[in-house]
N, C-alpha and C positions, 0 to 999 in steps of 0.2 A: 310515230310517223304520220303525218297528215295525209288524208285521202285527197287525190286531185279533184277539183271541181269539174264535173263533166261538161258543164255550160262554159267554161272558161274560154276555150278556143272557138266557140260557135259565133257566127254573125246572127245574133238574136233578132235583129231587124228583119233580115230575109227570112229566118225561119218562121217568124210570125206574121209578116206582111202578106196575107193571102191574096189581095187584090193585084200586088206586084207580081206575085208568082204565077198568077193566072190572068194573063192578058186580055183573054176572051170573056172575063166576068161581066162586063157591061150587058153583053148580048144574053148571057145566062140569067142575069137578074131581071131583064126586061122579060124574058120568057116566063120567069116566075109571077110578075106582076100581071101579065096577060092570062096566064092560066088561073091565077087566083081570081081575077075578076070573072072569068068565063064560069068558074066553078060556083062562085057566089050567085050569079044570075041563074045557074041551074039548081042550085040547092041553098036557097037563102037560109042564113044562120038566125038563131035567137042571140039577141045582144043580152050579155049578162055582166052586170056591174059588180066590181068587188072593192071599190073604194070610191070616194068623192072626186078624185082628180079626172082631168079630161082624158087621159090615157088608161085610166084604171077600170078596163072594160074588156071583155073577151068576148068573140064569136064562137057560139056553141053550135056545131053542126050535128044535129040529133040524127040517131039512127035506131029508134025504137028503144027497147027496154034493156038492151044489152050494156056491156061495159063502156068505160070512158077512158080516153087518153087526153092528157094535157099536153099540147105541143107548144114549146117555148122557142120562139125565133132567136137567131143570132144577128150579128152586126156589132161584135166587140162592146156590147152594153151602151153603144153611142149611135146606133143607126137603125132605120127600118121600123115597122110596126106590123100588126097582125094582118093587114090588108095585103101585104105581099105573099103570105103563106096559106091562103084559104084552101088551095088545092092539095095542101099536105093532109087534109081530111079525106080526099077522095077514095084512096085505096082502103082505108080502115072503114068509112062509111059503107063501102060495098059489101063488107063482111059484118055488118050490123054493129058496129062500134062507133060511138059517139066521139067526136073530137072538139076540144075546146082550144081556140088560139087566142091568148091574150096579147095586149099591148102592154108596154110598161114605161115609165119615164126614163129618160136617156141621160146619160153622162154627157157634158159636165154640169147639167142642171141638178142632177142628183148623183150620189156615189152609189158605188157597186152594192154596198150594204143595204142601202134603201131598196134597189132593185129585188135583192133577195127577200127582204120584208113583203115587198108587193107580191112577189110570186107564192109566197106563203098565204097571202091573203086571197090571192086568186084560187089556190088550192083548197082553202077552206070554203069559199063561195062555191066552188064546182062541186065539192063532196057534199054541201048543204043542199044544193038543187037538186043532185041526182040521187042522194041518200046512198051512196056507195063510193068505195074507194077507187082509185084511178091509177093508171100507169102515167109517170112523168116523163115525158120525151122532149128533147130538145137538140138544137144544132148549135155548135160553135159556143158562143156565150150562153146559148140555151142549154147546152150538154152540161156546162157547169151548173147552171141554175137547177136543171132537172136532178142532179146529184145532190145538190144542196137540200132540195125538198125531200129526197129519200132519206138523208142523214139528219133532218130536223127533229128536234125533241119537241113533238106535238103537244104532249101533256103539258108541258112548261108554257105553251101558248093557250091553253084552256080547251084543247081539242083532245079528249081522252082516247078516242079511236083512231089509230093511225089512217089518215086518208090517202097515203101513197104506199101502193103495195110492190112497186117495181120502177127501175127507171132505165130508159134506153137513151143513152147518151151519144150523139153522133157527133164526131169530131169535137170533143169536149175539151174544155180548159179546166183542170183539176188542181193545178199549182200555178198560181198568179205571179209568183215570184220573178220569172223569167221576163214578164212583161214590163216590169218596173223601168228597166233602162231603154225601153223602145219608144218610138213616136206614138204608139197605141196609147201609152199612158198619159199623153198629154191631156186628153179629156178624162181619163179615169182619176188621176190624181193619187195614185196609190204609193205609199211609202212601204218598205219592206215589212214592217210589223202589221199594217192593214192587209198587204197582200197575203201574208201568212194566215192571218185571221179568216179571211175569206176564201180560203183554199180547202175545198172539201176533201182533198187527199190527206189532210191532217184531222179531219173530223173522225168521231167515232160512229160509224153506221150501225143500224140496228141488226143484230145477229138474225140470220134466217130470212133476210131480204135478198133482192135480186138486182143485179146491176149488169147491163151489156154496155161495153165501152167499144163503140164502133168508129172506124176511122177510113178515110179514103187511102188506098194503097198508094197512089200518087201524090199524097201530101207530104209536107216536109218531116224530115226525121224527128223534130220536136214534137208534132202532132201525134206521130206514131208512138213516140216514147210516153207521152203523156196518157195516152189511153191504155197502153201496155202497162204502165206502172200503176195506174189507178186500179186496173182489175187485179194486179198481183197484190197491191196494198190491202184492198178491201177484202179480197180472198183470204187473206191471212187473218181477217177480223170477223169470220163467221159468215161473210155475204157470198151468196152463190153468183160468182161473176163469169163473163164471158168476153173475151176480147176478139174482135174481127177487123181484119184490113180488107176493104173491098177493092178487088183488083182493078186497077185502071182508073178509079174515081179520084177526082180532085176535090178541093175543099167546097166547091160550089155544086158539082155533079153528084155528090155522095148522098144527097137527101132525095135524088130523083125516084128512088124505088117507093116512097111513101105514097106518091101519086097514083101507083099502079097496083089495082087490086090483087093481081096475081104474082107480085113480086116476093122474093124471099124475105125482104125487109118487112113488108106488111104481114107475112105469115108469122115472122118471129114476134112483132110487136103484139099481134093478135093472141099468139100463145102466152105472152106475158100477162096480158089483159084477162085471160080466161081463168086465171088462178086467183 
């Protein structure tokens, strides 16, 4: 007897089109841009290059000799850059934790697989610069990329010491297959095989590592399912996982806690970074 496809009766376009789900998103995003610019004026970053391309650069907001977090922005791999998210360093910086915020090339100019490679290069550059491992954190597409970094075979890339010790994925996309029939995929150009290959849900993570899958409680059922399923799947493979739905938060407000030194989100990321 065939098991029913849980996605068969869903309107995947409605489930994954976050801008349509949150009509007030333009105002929220303009708030990001203003807060980011204000924080850069207050706390000028070090520009750290990780490749020769125009967008292969990250802003490192230093905070002494403490641990470091790599924060990867979202935008469905096809929008935005690091300048929108400088204020994501504010909360952690106040706790003595450095934060690097990279840009990357966008679809359709490159494929999702190339962006994964770029974030691996960014991780290697950050670890070389700080001489220590880091927590990979990210939002939306950045949540996907942070999980990819945690599950990367770094030895295969010539990095014998793992640079990533934990991942904090906010509203992440861990199974890309549901995106294939949606308008989001027009820029991504994924077919079913490539979507599966680039889905960290199906990767083998390193046993003993740690992953938090966090999502806004007011997000779509698919976003809740993705984070919950990721935590369950990797937990069965020896990863210490944690699933959390933040009550009342939508896809755009869910990251607000990173800008606040006293937030529960910053406290949790600091805890991951301390080990």
